[in-house]
Legacy VTK file of the C-alpha trace (Angstrom):
# vtk DataFile Version 3.0
C-alpha trace
ASCII
DATASET POLYDATA
POINTS 707 float
-50.664 5.418 -23.484
-48.233 7.666 -21.616
-45.024 8.811 -23.231
-43.132 11.429 -21.154
-41.925 9.956 -17.857
-40.141 11.943 -15.147
-37.695 10.040 -12.961
-35.169 10.958 -10.260
-31.914 9.445 -9.069
-29.795 10.394 -6.069
-26.263 10.613 -4.753
-26.475 10.551 -0.950
-23.684 10.968 1.581
-24.823 8.126 3.826
-22.894 7.044 6.913
-22.640 3.473 8.163
-25.108 2.891 11.043
-26.188 6.549 11.134
-29.857 5.635 10.929
-31.113 9.105 11.939
-28.934 10.910 9.427
-29.556 8.360 6.692
-33.328 8.629 7.159
-33.183 12.419 7.024
-31.161 12.401 3.814
-33.440 9.840 2.144
-36.543 11.844 3.036
-34.948 15.041 1.787
-34.099 13.386 -1.534
-37.696 12.164 -1.926
-39.034 15.655 -1.220
-36.697 17.203 -3.794
-37.598 14.561 -6.378
-41.316 15.176 -5.896
-40.834 18.935 -5.999
-39.123 18.524 -9.378
-42.035 16.488 -10.698
-40.537 12.991 -10.501
-42.840 9.980 -10.200
-40.045 7.535 -9.374
-37.070 8.017 -7.035
-33.961 5.786 -6.891
-31.347 5.821 -4.107
-27.910 4.232 -3.515
-27.191 0.646 -2.498
-27.983 -0.188 1.150
-28.753 3.471 1.775
-30.866 2.892 4.881
-28.057 1.451 7.001
-25.114 2.735 4.925
-23.078 0.576 2.570
-19.958 0.166 4.715
-21.423 -1.591 7.772
-19.108 -4.595 7.221
-19.442 -7.152 10.039
-22.273 -5.129 11.577
-24.416 -6.838 8.927
-24.139 -9.947 11.097
-25.955 -8.161 13.904
-29.705 -8.452 14.207
-29.720 -4.813 15.342
-28.748 -3.703 11.824
-31.699 -5.557 10.323
-34.054 -4.319 13.044
-33.097 -0.667 12.723
-33.278 -0.869 8.924
-36.892 -2.015 9.134
-37.626 0.718 11.676
-36.339 3.302 9.208
-38.350 1.665 6.418
-41.487 2.025 8.546
-40.765 5.734 8.974
-40.352 6.100 5.218
-43.583 4.251 4.464
-45.499 6.484 6.885
-43.984 9.765 5.728
-46.281 12.123 3.789
-43.267 12.970 1.603
-43.165 9.399 0.314
-46.700 9.349 -1.045
-47.652 9.493 -4.726
-44.147 8.582 -5.857
-42.555 5.156 -6.327
-39.661 4.986 -3.865
-36.803 2.549 -4.353
-34.601 2.189 -1.251
-31.782 -0.187 -0.275
-31.412 -2.239 2.910
-30.416 -5.705 4.154
-33.281 -8.222 4.428
-33.257 -11.720 5.894
-35.470 -14.198 4.036
-35.714 -17.773 5.269
-32.667 -17.183 7.483
-30.551 -15.975 4.549
-29.304 -12.381 4.473
-29.678 -10.520 1.170
-28.760 -7.036 -0.038
-32.104 -5.777 -1.332
-34.069 -3.038 -2.994
-37.405 -2.378 -1.346
-39.758 -0.659 -3.775
-42.925 0.900 -2.368
-45.781 3.223 -3.283
-48.388 4.850 -1.040
-47.644 2.724 2.052
-47.609 -0.511 0.058
-44.486 -2.528 -0.680
-44.536 -3.527 -4.334
-41.458 -5.742 -4.486
-38.353 -6.725 -2.558
-35.656 -7.420 -5.105
-32.501 -9.193 -3.751
-29.071 -8.657 -5.296
-28.150 -11.483 -7.662
-24.462 -10.821 -8.416
-22.281 -9.772 -5.484
-19.047 -7.762 -5.555
-16.296 -9.839 -4.004
-12.944 -8.550 -5.236
-10.612 -5.694 -4.429
-12.182 -3.646 -1.647
-15.446 -5.606 -1.696
-16.343 -8.617 0.471
-20.095 -8.865 -0.053
-20.088 -12.676 -0.003
-18.895 -12.441 3.593
-22.203 -10.891 4.645
-24.742 -11.627 1.920
-25.875 -14.478 -0.315
-26.734 -13.837 -3.959
-30.269 -14.582 -5.090
-29.652 -17.419 -7.555
-33.191 -18.155 -8.771
-33.592 -16.111 -11.930
-37.162 -15.006 -12.772
-38.436 -16.591 -9.579
-40.576 -14.876 -6.941
-41.537 -16.058 -3.465
-43.712 -14.730 -0.663
-41.910 -12.700 1.951
-43.594 -12.427 5.342
-43.240 -8.866 6.568
-42.249 -8.001 10.150
-45.201 -6.932 12.275
-43.995 -3.325 12.470
-44.239 -3.113 8.663
-47.547 -5.004 8.513
-49.072 -2.396 10.826
-48.149 0.349 8.343
-48.883 -1.375 5.043
-51.698 -3.731 5.973
-49.817 -6.388 4.003
-48.870 -9.754 5.440
-46.694 -10.876 2.527
-45.061 -9.198 -0.475
-43.248 -10.511 -3.585
-39.560 -11.307 -3.011
-37.275 -12.217 -5.897
-36.320 -11.520 -9.486
-39.269 -9.638 -10.956
-40.006 -6.373 -12.758
-42.621 -3.660 -12.227
-45.334 -3.101 -14.813
-46.830 0.358 -14.343
-49.751 1.730 -16.347
-47.392 3.159 -18.965
-44.084 1.252 -18.922
-42.054 -1.587 -17.426
-39.222 -1.058 -14.958
-36.427 -3.474 -13.931
-33.776 -3.377 -11.222
-30.033 -3.914 -11.182
-27.840 -3.462 -8.113
-24.258 -2.162 -8.489
-22.087 -5.157 -9.494
-24.814 -6.493 -11.760
-24.026 -3.710 -14.236
-20.345 -4.704 -14.275
-20.955 -8.430 -14.806
-20.699 -10.095 -18.252
-24.296 -11.351 -18.009
-25.949 -8.209 -16.669
-29.686 -8.629 -15.963
-30.511 -5.580 -18.086
-29.742 -7.611 -21.225
-32.507 -10.169 -20.681
-34.839 -7.622 -19.109
-34.502 -5.351 -22.132
-35.314 -8.216 -24.480
-38.410 -8.914 -22.380
-39.740 -5.400 -22.879
-38.384 -3.637 -19.801
-37.927 0.000 -20.851
-36.432 1.540 -17.706
-33.448 -0.004 -15.925
-32.335 1.198 -12.503
-29.046 0.658 -10.729
-28.366 1.511 -7.089
-24.627 1.490 -6.456
-22.002 1.660 -3.761
-19.154 2.343 -6.194
-15.966 3.905 -4.819
-13.596 6.300 -6.493
-10.428 5.198 -8.243
-8.518 7.552 -10.526
-10.246 7.668 -13.933
-12.855 5.051 -12.975
-15.627 7.410 -14.103
-14.788 6.651 -17.737
-15.555 2.965 -17.203
-18.729 3.590 -15.225
-20.187 6.024 -17.763
-19.296 3.725 -20.670
-21.018 0.796 -18.962
-24.212 2.774 -18.383
-24.365 4.208 -21.892
-23.513 0.902 -23.557
-26.237 -0.828 -21.534
-28.832 0.990 -23.639
-26.869 1.580 -26.845
-27.300 -1.999 -28.098
-30.711 -2.737 -26.640
-32.381 0.649 -26.227
-33.950 1.884 -23.017
-33.587 4.312 -20.155
-30.861 3.653 -17.562
-30.915 5.361 -14.160
-27.873 5.116 -11.868
-27.733 6.180 -8.220
-24.581 6.046 -6.116
-23.319 6.565 -2.613
-21.087 9.616 -2.102
-18.624 10.648 0.557
-16.713 8.755 3.250
-19.053 6.428 5.115
-16.446 5.562 7.733
-13.664 3.765 5.886
-10.746 4.221 3.485
-12.990 4.529 0.444
-14.556 7.638 -1.037
-17.778 7.068 -2.970
-17.837 9.592 -5.768
-21.474 10.013 -6.715
-21.692 10.404 -10.498
-25.431 9.755 -10.529
-26.607 9.721 -14.123
-29.477 9.036 -16.502
-28.940 7.645 -20.003
-31.268 7.018 -22.936
-30.452 4.860 -25.958
-26.705 5.201 -25.365
-26.681 8.956 -24.640
-26.265 10.660 -21.272
-29.081 13.098 -20.543
-28.308 13.958 -16.912
-24.975 14.035 -15.064
-24.481 14.421 -11.329
-21.336 15.766 -9.711
-18.450 13.434 -8.969
-17.027 15.381 -6.023
-19.301 17.548 -3.943
-19.852 18.560 -0.315
-23.639 18.381 -0.780
-25.027 15.554 1.342
-28.056 15.190 -0.920
-27.964 15.503 -4.683
-31.038 14.705 -6.780
-30.949 14.370 -10.543
-34.241 14.556 -12.467
-34.913 13.954 -16.145
-37.999 13.680 -18.326
-37.766 11.085 -21.102
-40.007 10.064 -23.962
-40.841 6.348 -23.932
-41.554 6.507 -27.649
-37.866 7.261 -28.201
-37.084 3.890 -26.650
-39.743 2.078 -28.645
-38.764 3.508 -32.008
-35.059 2.940 -31.265
-35.706 -0.723 -30.522
-38.115 -1.286 -33.380
-35.464 -0.926 -36.076
-32.895 -3.282 -34.475
-33.932 -6.542 -36.132
-31.294 -8.659 -34.376
-32.559 -7.429 -31.016
-36.165 -8.169 -31.964
-35.353 -11.707 -33.117
-33.757 -12.423 -29.737
-36.640 -10.742 -27.900
-39.198 -12.949 -29.637
-37.911 -16.040 -27.854
-36.820 -14.674 -24.468
-38.127 -16.157 -21.218
-40.499 -13.717 -19.544
-39.949 -12.086 -16.161
-42.628 -12.177 -13.465
-44.393 -8.808 -13.552
-45.712 -6.964 -10.529
-48.607 -4.849 -11.735
-48.667 -1.314 -10.359
-51.746 0.879 -10.687
-49.653 4.004 -11.178
-48.168 5.918 -14.102
-44.739 7.519 -14.374
-46.040 9.861 -17.060
-48.259 12.866 -16.575
-51.565 13.487 -18.320
-50.551 16.858 -19.816
-47.407 15.558 -21.480
-47.641 17.684 -24.613
-46.204 20.651 -22.685
-43.424 18.695 -21.009
-39.844 19.436 -22.036
-37.832 16.308 -22.842
-34.255 16.056 -21.521
-31.677 16.306 -24.296
-28.349 14.433 -24.594
-25.345 16.090 -22.980
-21.574 15.599 -23.162
-20.153 14.082 -19.980
-17.520 16.305 -18.387
-14.643 14.219 -16.984
-12.060 15.357 -14.461
-8.363 14.962 -15.192
-6.379 12.726 -12.775
-4.889 15.870 -11.210
-8.360 17.298 -10.612
-9.493 14.015 -9.095
-6.548 14.068 -6.672
-7.409 17.666 -5.841
-11.080 16.963 -5.162
-11.556 13.353 -4.036
-9.197 13.158 -1.029
-10.269 16.672 -0.010
-13.935 15.619 0.180
-12.876 12.475 2.072
-10.950 14.580 4.606
-13.905 16.922 5.076
-16.260 14.040 5.859
-13.792 12.567 8.323
-13.144 15.922 10.003
-16.782 16.888 10.500
-17.906 13.411 11.546
-15.020 12.805 13.963
-15.893 16.107 15.680
-12.253 17.209 15.796
-11.071 20.796 15.380
-8.764 20.373 12.400
-5.598 18.717 11.124
-1.901 18.739 11.978
0.668 17.850 9.327
4.429 17.405 9.741
5.451 19.528 6.735
8.958 18.651 5.548
9.107 20.811 2.442
9.152 17.729 0.204
6.754 16.585 -2.492
4.623 14.221 -0.400
3.904 16.388 2.630
3.419 19.404 0.351
0.855 17.462 -1.711
-0.955 16.561 1.506
-0.980 20.227 2.532
-2.367 21.206 -0.870
-5.186 18.657 -0.510
-6.170 20.252 2.809
-6.033 23.657 1.137
-8.253 22.298 -1.644
-10.674 21.119 1.029
-10.771 24.654 2.468
-11.469 26.051 -1.003
-14.341 23.625 -1.502
-15.795 24.464 1.903
-15.711 28.202 1.151
-17.311 27.597 -2.255
-20.053 25.416 -0.763
-20.862 28.080 1.837
-20.880 30.777 -0.849
-23.358 28.654 -2.819
-25.700 28.485 0.149
-24.927 25.056 1.620
-26.243 25.492 5.151
-25.127 22.021 6.224
-21.497 22.831 5.445
-21.784 26.190 7.223
-23.206 24.507 10.325
-20.329 22.017 10.340
-17.769 24.797 9.888
-19.130 26.779 12.824
-19.080 23.724 15.066
-15.505 22.856 14.048
-14.165 26.376 14.729
-16.450 26.763 17.769
-17.860 30.104 16.622
-21.601 30.459 15.971
-21.368 33.544 13.745
-18.307 32.607 11.693
-18.607 32.384 7.903
-15.599 31.177 5.876
-14.963 33.356 2.855
-11.230 33.187 2.115
-9.639 29.698 1.969
-6.373 30.874 3.554
-8.185 32.361 6.542
-10.250 29.214 7.086
-7.112 27.115 6.584
-5.360 28.976 9.409
-8.216 28.104 11.774
-8.294 24.365 11.090
-4.858 23.445 9.751
-1.553 23.420 11.629
1.683 22.600 9.824
4.890 21.813 11.666
8.453 21.764 10.372
10.500 19.498 12.659
14.130 20.346 12.039
17.154 18.346 13.081
20.862 18.892 12.627
20.434 16.978 9.349
17.807 19.363 7.937
18.745 21.892 5.311
17.791 25.541 5.260
16.266 24.986 1.815
13.608 22.552 3.049
12.844 24.790 6.036
12.269 27.734 3.704
10.173 25.700 1.280
7.871 24.511 4.061
7.548 28.046 5.464
6.781 29.582 2.054
4.090 26.985 1.249
2.485 27.422 4.675
2.320 31.172 4.104
0.646 30.741 0.719
-2.037 28.286 1.866
-2.545 30.111 5.164
-1.848 27.293 7.644
-0.768 28.020 11.216
2.903 27.098 10.935
5.248 25.931 13.679
9.039 25.603 13.467
10.720 23.413 16.039
13.968 21.493 16.516
14.009 17.844 17.567
17.740 17.509 18.312
17.316 17.756 22.086
14.764 14.920 22.068
16.856 12.756 19.723
19.993 13.197 21.788
18.051 12.382 24.955
16.749 9.116 23.521
20.115 8.087 22.089
21.718 9.125 25.390
19.501 6.699 27.290
20.687 3.869 25.046
24.337 4.893 25.502
24.028 4.971 29.292
22.379 1.548 29.427
24.517 -0.246 26.809
27.773 1.643 27.224
28.147 2.319 23.479
27.218 5.326 21.337
25.997 4.669 17.772
27.434 6.776 14.944
26.302 7.708 11.445
28.029 5.906 8.577
29.880 9.065 7.519
31.461 9.155 10.994
32.539 5.496 10.890
29.354 3.820 12.088
27.962 0.572 10.710
24.834 0.236 8.556
22.903 -0.860 11.641
23.970 2.208 13.600
23.219 4.464 10.651
19.693 3.068 10.191
18.903 3.201 13.918
19.914 6.857 14.111
17.717 7.668 11.121
14.732 5.824 12.574
14.901 7.480 15.982
14.557 10.894 14.311
11.524 9.745 12.326
9.856 8.211 15.386
10.521 11.242 17.571
8.695 13.300 14.939
5.675 10.990 15.208
5.589 11.384 19.017
5.885 15.157 18.743
3.222 15.304 16.029
0.694 13.685 18.344
1.757 15.849 21.287
1.234 19.030 19.283
-2.004 17.690 17.796
-3.420 17.208 21.269
-2.112 20.356 22.934
-1.290 23.062 20.376
-4.869 24.394 20.298
-4.933 24.297 24.104
-1.751 26.392 24.180
-3.390 28.889 21.798
-6.491 29.151 23.978
-8.678 27.229 21.530
-10.866 24.173 22.185
-10.489 20.707 20.671
-7.765 18.529 19.218
-6.295 17.906 15.785
-6.167 14.841 13.544
-2.618 13.955 12.524
-2.082 13.564 8.773
0.490 11.215 7.269
2.139 11.636 3.878
3.601 8.377 2.563
2.752 7.790 -1.093
1.666 4.449 -2.541
5.065 3.741 -4.132
7.026 4.202 -0.903
4.528 2.043 0.955
4.917 -0.692 -1.658
8.717 -0.597 -1.351
8.556 -0.180 2.423
10.647 2.983 2.228
9.378 4.382 5.489
10.086 3.900 9.163
7.526 1.843 11.023
5.751 4.152 13.503
7.413 7.279 12.143
5.753 10.552 11.142
4.012 8.707 8.312
2.075 6.958 11.089
-0.961 9.143 11.590
-4.737 9.207 11.866
-5.272 9.592 8.119
-3.167 9.620 4.969
-4.856 11.339 2.007
-2.039 10.444 -0.431
-1.433 6.833 0.635
-3.098 5.488 -2.512
-1.467 7.903 -4.982
1.781 7.441 -6.910
4.703 9.850 -6.766
4.291 10.601 -10.470
0.631 11.553 -10.052
1.458 13.651 -6.990
4.002 15.676 -8.960
1.449 16.264 -11.699
-1.038 17.319 -9.023
1.397 19.872 -7.577
1.960 21.287 -11.042
-1.811 21.652 -11.328
-1.853 23.514 -7.982
0.757 25.950 -9.287
-1.409 26.712 -12.301
-4.847 26.752 -10.649
-4.110 27.953 -7.094
-1.073 30.157 -7.881
0.987 28.326 -5.236
4.344 29.429 -6.625
6.195 27.958 -3.637
5.627 24.530 -5.162
8.061 25.247 -8.022
11.107 24.881 -5.788
9.562 21.848 -4.087
9.047 20.101 -7.428
12.567 20.888 -8.607
14.231 19.547 -5.458
15.314 15.868 -5.328
13.190 13.820 -2.863
15.100 13.281 0.395
14.341 12.041 3.915
17.044 14.320 5.431
17.896 11.804 8.122
21.656 11.611 7.495
24.227 14.355 8.125
24.545 17.170 5.582
27.625 17.548 3.428
28.807 21.193 3.552
25.265 22.244 4.414
23.782 20.381 1.475
21.569 17.272 1.392
23.614 14.114 0.863
20.778 11.583 1.087
18.562 11.085 -1.996
15.482 8.844 -1.793
15.893 7.071 -5.130
19.550 6.294 -4.355
18.545 4.981 -0.933
15.800 2.810 -2.422
17.921 1.458 -5.253
15.107 2.119 -7.706
13.303 5.090 -9.207
9.737 6.141 -8.470
8.864 5.482 -12.108
10.141 1.915 -11.752
8.220 1.474 -8.492
4.991 2.444 -10.191
5.581 -0.223 -12.862
6.469 -2.862 -10.269
3.314 -2.036 -8.326
1.016 -2.390 -11.310
2.607 -5.652 -12.432
2.529 -7.115 -8.920
-1.085 -6.252 -8.099
-3.013 -5.500 -11.294
-1.223 -7.997 -13.575
-0.872 -10.558 -10.725
2.815 -11.094 -11.517
5.194 -12.935 -9.225
8.981 -12.498 -9.553
9.394 -14.716 -12.627
6.357 -13.352 -14.506
7.443 -9.800 -13.734
10.902 -10.541 -15.108
9.407 -12.001 -18.310
7.242 -8.944 -18.860
9.984 -6.438 -18.099
12.663 -7.891 -20.398
10.331 -7.004 -23.262
9.154 -3.722 -21.782
12.706 -2.541 -21.024
14.588 -4.281 -23.839
15.814 -0.940 -25.206
17.317 0.220 -21.924
18.280 -2.876 -19.893
19.925 -6.215 -20.519
18.144 -9.340 -19.200
20.680 -9.556 -16.371
20.013 -5.943 -15.376
16.269 -6.579 -15.438
16.757 -9.668 -13.288
18.799 -7.655 -10.789
16.118 -4.952 -10.581
13.272 -7.455 -10.129
15.152 -9.369 -7.429
15.976 -6.176 -5.557
12.362 -5.044 -5.652
10.997 -8.330 -4.339
13.638 -8.542 -1.612
12.786 -5.057 -0.371
9.039 -5.618 -0.785
9.086 -8.840 1.235
11.475 -7.588 3.909
9.275 -4.548 4.532
5.847 -6.106 4.015
5.258 -6.163 7.794
5.019 -2.371 7.713
1.728 -2.631 5.820
0.016 -4.113 8.883
0.373 -0.767 10.663
-0.049 1.520 7.682
-2.109 4.639 8.342
-5.638 4.432 6.871
-5.241 5.950 3.433
-7.515 7.224 0.702
-7.848 4.471 -1.915
-7.011 5.881 -5.351
-4.879 3.288 -7.166
-5.591 -0.343 -8.018
-2.019 -1.310 -7.136
-2.355 -0.120 -3.545
-0.493 -2.343 -1.043
-3.045 -1.576 1.703
-3.071 -4.588 4.006
-6.454 -3.845 5.566
-8.594 -5.536 2.942
-7.449 -4.640 -0.540
-4.087 -6.430 -0.775
-4.397 -9.643 1.223
-0.938 -11.198 1.363
1.492 -12.560 3.982
3.653 -10.164 5.945
6.352 -12.734 6.768
8.150 -13.956 3.634
11.195 -15.997 2.755
12.818 -12.901 1.306
15.443 -14.979 -0.519
12.775 -16.162 -2.980
15.114 -19.058 -3.784
12.952 -20.995 -6.238
11.631 -17.920 -8.021
15.021 -16.253 -8.369
16.587 -19.496 -9.571
14.006 -19.592 -12.375
14.961 -16.051 -13.348
18.679 -16.886 -13.305
18.179 -19.909 -15.563
16.253 -17.792 -18.035
18.951 -15.102 -18.002
21.596 -17.721 -18.728
19.581 -19.051 -21.656
19.144 -15.579 -23.096
22.769 -14.689 -22.689
23.899 -17.889 -24.408
21.401 -17.234 -27.209
19.942 -20.677 -26.737
16.731 -19.491 -25.060
13.419 -20.956 -26.021
10.264 -18.754 -26.124
9.917 -16.892 -22.847
6.373 -18.122 -22.251
7.427 -21.799 -21.968
7.400 -23.554 -18.626
10.616 -23.440 -16.643
12.222 -26.795 -15.705
LINES 1 708
707 0 1 2 3 4 5 6 7 8 9 10 11 12 13 14 15 16 17 18 19 20 21 22 23 24 25 26 27 28 29 30 31 32 33 34 35 36 37 38 39 40 41 42 43 44 45 46 47 48 49 50 51 52 53 54 55 56 57 58 59 60 61 62 63 64 65 66 67 68 69 70 71 72 73 74 75 76 77 78 79 80 81 82 83 84 85 86 87 88 89 90 91 92 93 94 95 96 97 98 99 100 101 102 103 104 105 106 107 108 109 110 111 112 113 114 115 116 117 118 119 120 121 122 123 124 125 126 127 128 129 130 131 132 133 134 135 136 137 138 139 140 141 142 143 144 145 146 147 148 149 150 151 152 153 154 155 156 157 158 159 160 161 162 163 164 165 166 167 168 169 170 171 172 173 174 175 176 177 178 179 180 181 182 183 184 185 186 187 188 189 190 191 192 193 194 195 196 197 198 199 200 201 202 203 204 205 206 207 208 209 210 211 212 213 214 215 216 217 218 219 220 221 222 223 224 225 226 227 228 229 230 231 232 233 234 235 236 237 238 239 240 241 242 243 244 245 246 247 248 249 250 251 252 253 254 255 256 257 258 259 260 261 262 263 264 265 266 267 268 269 270 271 272 273 274 275 276 277 278 279 280 281 282 283 284 285 286 287 288 289 290 291 292 293 294 295 296 297 298 299 300 301 302 303 304 305 306 307 308 309 310 311 312 313 314 315 316 317 318 319 320 321 322 323 324 325 326 327 328 329 330 331 332 333 334 335 336 337 338 339 340 341 342 343 344 345 346 347 348 349 350 351 352 353 354 355 356 357 358 359 360 361 362 363 364 365 366 367 368 369 370 371 372 373 374 375 376 377 378 379 380 381 382 383 384 385 386 387 388 389 390 391 392 393 394 395 396 397 398 399 400 401 402 403 404 405 406 407 408 409 410 411 412 413 414 415 416 417 418 419 420 421 422 423 424 425 426 427 428 429 430 431 432 433 434 435 436 437 438 439 440 441 442 443 444 445 446 447 448 449 450 451 452 453 454 455 456 457 458 459 460 461 462 463 464 465 466 467 468 469 470 471 472 473 474 475 476 477 478 479 480 481 482 483 484 485 486 487 488 489 490 491 492 493 494 495 496 497 498 499 500 501 502 503 504 505 506 507 508 509 510 511 512 513 514 515 516 517 518 519 520 521 522 523 524 525 526 527 528 529 530 531 532 533 534 535 536 537 538 539 540 541 542 543 544 545 546 547 548 549 550 551 552 553 554 555 556 557 558 559 560 561 562 563 564 565 566 567 568 569 570 571 572 573 574 575 576 577 578 579 580 581 582 583 584 585 586 587 588 589 590 591 592 593 594 595 596 597 598 599 600 601 602 603 604 605 606 607 608 609 610 611 612 613 614 615 616 617 618 619 620 621 622 623 624 625 626 627 628 629 630 631 632 633 634 635 636 637 638 639 640 641 642 643 644 645 646 647 648 649 650 651 652 653 654 655 656 657 658 659 660 661 662 663 664 665 666 667 668 669 670 671 672 673 674 675 676 677 678 679 680 681 682 683 684 685 686 687 688 689 690 691 692 693 694 695 696 697 698 699 700 701 702 703 704 705 706
């Protein structure tokens, strides 16, 4: 009986509907796995077509092309003498399922449909797929003719079954099934399955890796076994970044860890494990064995193949390792940078343009691009030919090799300080100093002529000239004059993005980057269609607090000393006239709330699912040392008024990197109305009644129902 088994798992940078590229990456991962001695290879969820196909799953073309790729895989010499486990959509009896197709030597062993679908947050799998609801049930699946011609099989098993090889038993989970309370691995482990596999399409959120690793390790800590996790990586065409983290765990210990952020399109993790370690671990858990003795058995597909080698005495067994986690600041540094790189190379543009104001948000965006340049240079230095090929195409120079991040940054990154009569010399200098340190091609321009021209048109037509508040104008005039500056900057940003390289005698165009953080988006503290409107926003899912911590990290790790003055300066939009040459407009004063408060409001609203009254109840306890109930009520009301008044801005928000679970992204994550009764009459009345009760000291427990 075999003992030492060698298995491989992958993190692949697949791209939705890129069937050629996806096939090439799958084949490369199989070749690497075989070269490293693996007898089983696992890939990410829906890797053949790419996870993020969305409504393209409705199209018969997606199913057709997936089977065409499967035929190529079955025929490939690289895919022989190794069990290959690939993901694709399959229609069975006119029902579409997300499936694993497991094959060996041109024979399909099993098609295993996903049983628990992800349908919250960013996931809408129930829109396109149906869960397989018949536990431990297998049916015949009639193969398409193109597959029959390769395999010689007319039908194959389809359903909830496990594979019984000559030396062990292997069972499948698919992404969400690991996260569910009744994960299949529990029952499979009790039925003698020794190796569990999980193919995932799990996206990055700050610090999510802790949860994922704990889930994998705990899956085998109580029940014993080997757990193999594969995951998608990169940007497959949407707001999400899939962060890899492929891993292999044995009896609660990690033995192999893949990278979380990497520019490698194909990453293969291989480990050799001793099955006897699983068997002895399980044998002494009497509670587990009592449960196992009465478990319902899974259908077993017998496979005349062994995962172990014959000369196992000389094989080195993989030892437990300590997982290395990134700090939140490191995740901000690496995740959005990898996302930007994928978008840049796949959009076939020549670089980025960023309106750089000298404030925290735009500076953080600039530092993320600089981090991307550092990662590109490091990948090229480490011999990544794919990255080098992409770099040379982007800069349009066949012999170019990036070595210094600042030099590469100057080729692909343009920053632009757009001054007005309301801009201070301090912010101009801060933007210039940061641009010099990261190496971007920096432009200084003045927008006053354009602003005056636009306002002049209004004055000629309407016969009245609006004035800022400090010059006697009304609030409406003041806001309109601020907004026209912001919108002029957006128009100029796109003009320079399209033509600045042309003016410099270089080919191509630039992607415009926005820089509105998640807190300002939640509050609506931005002008609709202003310079936060862009092609991409790498910080749109990150809080102001985390961005400041990230900039501090950049000072320490990248020696960007210019960021010290940026961090010490109060956040300002600089859209109102200066007072004696100094900034008179402060963001937090304008908003009527602090960024720290906004972060709390955001988490209570989205993560804790709190409406106005529930938020008030939670905050009077949370802030009891610093605010009276009436002050808390005032703050909550102000937040919800501003949130609801500005909610319409979310419908046009620039596609942003998803990093926080309280993101107000209207695209799919935060599905709410954008036209509210902003008076919130019923809700605010409930708050007022509770405040009155508290102030009169006749209040009943806060959790009681309100009359």
